[in-house]
N, C-alpha and C positions, 0 to 999 in steps of 0.2 A: 448301298449308299442311298438308293431311292426308299427303300425300307426305312432305313433309320430317319428320313428326313418325314416320311409319312407319319411317323409318331409324334412329330411336333404339331400336325394338324389339329391335333386331339385338343390342342389348347386353343383353336378357334373355333369358339362357340357360336355360329352366326346367330342366334337370337339376341346375344350381347352386343352385336354390332349394330344392330337394328336403331336403336333408341339414339346413338350418337349422330348415326348419318340421318335419320329422320329428322332428329333436332336440328341439325345444320340447314337441310332443306326447308323445313317449316320457319326455324328462323329467318332466313334469307327472303322467303317469300312475305312474312310480315314486315319485313324490314323495308323492302322495295314495292310492296303492295302490288304485287306482279310476279312473272316468272324471272327467276334470275337467271344468269348466265351459266350453261349447263357445263361448259368446259371449266369454268372456275370452280364449279361444283366438285368435278370430278378429280381436279388437281387437288382440292382440299382434302378429298377422301383418301388418295394418296398418303396424305401426312396423317390422317385421323386414323385409319384401320390399323396401321403398324402400332400406333401407340396406344390404342385401346387394347390390341392383343397382348402389347407388352403388360399391361396393367392387369389384364387376366391371368397373365403366367405369374405376376409376380403374388396376386392373390392368392392362385393355388398353392404357392411355394409356402406362403404364411399359415394356410389353413390346411396344411397336408395331413397334420394329425387329426382334426377335425373330420376332414373327409375320409379318414379310414374308416369313420363311424356312417358318416352321411352318405358319400358317394366313394366307396372303395373301388370302383372300376375305373377312376380317372387316371389319367397317367402317371401323377405322381404317386399317390398313395398306392397304386397297384406295382410300383417299382418298374415301370417300363421307361421312365426317364427319370434321371439321377437329379437332384437339386442344383447341384452344380451345373450341369447342361442346361437346365430350365433358366438360372440366371444368364447365361451365355445368351440364350435364344431371346431373353427379355430386353436385355442390354442392345443386341442388336437392331432388334426392331423399334426400341426407343430413339436410338441415333439416327436410323433411317427417317423415322417419323418427323424428328424435330430437324434435322437436315430439311427436308422439303418444306417444312413448316417457316423455317427462316429464310427460305426463298421466296416466300409469299408476301408475308409482311410480319413486322416485329409485332403487332399488336395479336395478330392470329397465333404466332408461336408463343406468346404469353400465355394465351388463355389456354391454349393447348399444354402448355408446361403445368398451369394450374389444375388442370385435369389431371394428369400425371401424379402432380404432387399430392392432390387431393387422396387419390386411391392409394398412393404410396403409405400416406400417414395412416390412412384409414386400415391398411392390412399388417403392416410391420412393426414389431418391438423395437425400441421400447414404449413409443407412443401409443400404437395400435388404437386408433380411435374407435374400431369395432367394437370394443369390449365396453364402451360406456353408452349406457340408456340413452336412447332418443339421439345421441350426438351422431350417431352411426349411420342413422337413417337420414339426418339432416346433410351429412357429407354426400350421401348416395343421391339425395334429390338436386343438390348443388352441382355434382359432378355430371350426372345422366341426364339433367334436364336444363337446369339454369345457363350451364357453361355451354353445351352443344348449341342451345338458342343463339347465345351469345356470339358463336362463332360465325352465325349468318350474319349478324348485326355488324360485327367488326370486317367483315369482308365486302360486304354489300352497302354499309349503311354509313351517312355522312351527317347524321342529325342525333335527335335525341335517343336515349336507350328505352327503347318500348318497355313500358312498364306492365304489358300483358303477360311478357316472359316469367314475371314474378307469380302471376296468378297461375299459370300454367305449373311452375315448381311446385305452389304450394298444393296444388290438386294432385301432384305426383307424390306427394310425401306418404300417404296412407298406402298408396298401390304399391311402392317400394318396400314395405313393412311385408309384403305377401312372402317373399323369397325366403324370409326367416322362418316360416311355418315348417318348410321341409328339412330344415337345418337344424331344428330346435333341440335334437337328442345331443348331437355333437357339441353344439353352442352351451348348453348347460352344463355338460361334462366339463368343460374346459373355461365356464365362468364367463362367457360371451353374453353380455346383457341385453339380448334382443327384446323387442315387445313381447313376442309370444312366450320368451323366458320368463320374463318379470313379472307379465299379468298372469299367466297360465295358458298354454298354447289352446285350450278348449274354450276359453273366453276371447280369444282374438277376434272372430267374426263381428261381436258386439261392440269389442273396440275400434275394429276398422271401420264400421257403419259410424261410429260417432266422430271418428276422426274425420271422414269423409264429409260427413255433415257440416261439421265446424270449418272445414276448409271452404266450401261452396257457399256458405253463409258470408264468409270474409269477402271472397270474391264477389258476389251479389252486391255486397255493401260498398265495394270499389266501384262497381258499375254505376250503381244508382247514387253513388255520390260524386260522381264525374270524374273519378280519378282515372279509371279505363274507359276507352271508348265504349258508348252506348250499346253498339252492334254486337259487342261481345256477348252480349246476354244469349244470343241464338248458339253458338258454339260451346257455352258454358251450361246451359241447359243441356245440349246433347252431352256433353263429358259427364254431366250429373246421373243420366240414364247409363251411360258406360258404366260408370263407378259403381251403380246399383246392381247392375248386370253381372258385375264382376264379383259383387258380394254373394249373389246367388249362386255363382259357380264355385267359390271357396267355400261356401256351406255345403255344396253337394260333392265335391271334391276332398276335402279336408279329412274325413274320416279315413277314407282309402288311402290316401298320401302316409299319414301319421303310421297308421298300423302295418304299412307295407315294409317286408324284411329289408334290410339294408341291402342286401346283395342283390336285390332286384331292382334298385336304383341305379340308374345308369347315368351319363355323364351330362343329362341336363334335368330341369326341373319343371314340373307342370306347372305350378303356381307362377315361377319367374316369367314362364313363357307367356302366360295369361296376361300378367301384368305388363309384360313388355309390348305384346300385340295391341292391348287395350289403350295403353299410353301412348302408343304410335297413332292410333285412331284418333284420339284425343288431340294430338298435335297436330295432325292433319286437318281434322276439324277447324280447329282455330286458324290455319293457315288458308283453306280455301274460303273463310270468310273474310280474310284479309285481301284477297286478290281484288285488282283494280277493275 
């Protein structure tokens, strides 16, 4: 029994839980311009974590054939867990998370459901938004950047929606494209039109730095135009440095990642981990600036 339960822990990728939780905390800090109630944060996490793990499981179910190429040691492609049991696992976790969310507030429940719906449509046929060029990355930015920040606002705010959330989401867009570099072989075979597949994976570093530059130019324009708080220039400049550092790491790590045999790739992604860590640092950078 214990051994069977242990198998399902393989769906819990800790790095995938970081951004939703960090986004919640950062969004709450920016909203209240101070330290939010930690008990409320913890209760919200009890709802968020099961739903996030449920979406990770659903995405794994939909990508099982691709993962046989990219990540064959994961639970589903390796045959350790059946698709049927994975669906049961995802359903139970989703129900648990939504029940807790419904006890917190209707607004929070609806935003958490939007997160689930976004990943569901991103992952599963016949819609499977992941297969559409750029659209898939927009969905990921909205679900893993904008919505978690918005959870903080809906739980702790009673005023206008903070426009700085849109700036953070825009900056996150180039970074969330990094995860597709390691998956490009399977994506290419199954017609998933990610940025690395469409523009050629070896050209991706140049495309990444171009997208990053355009994102920051747009945010700086919003700051100097008075659309966003002027003091946001400090975390934005810090974020720009982080983005360039990520570009340097991308160029250093990419050749080894792409040439690595499939059976050497375990259940985590190097570039995904980098983008999550640096994305979290950026969100906390903005949050610290908004502390009262």
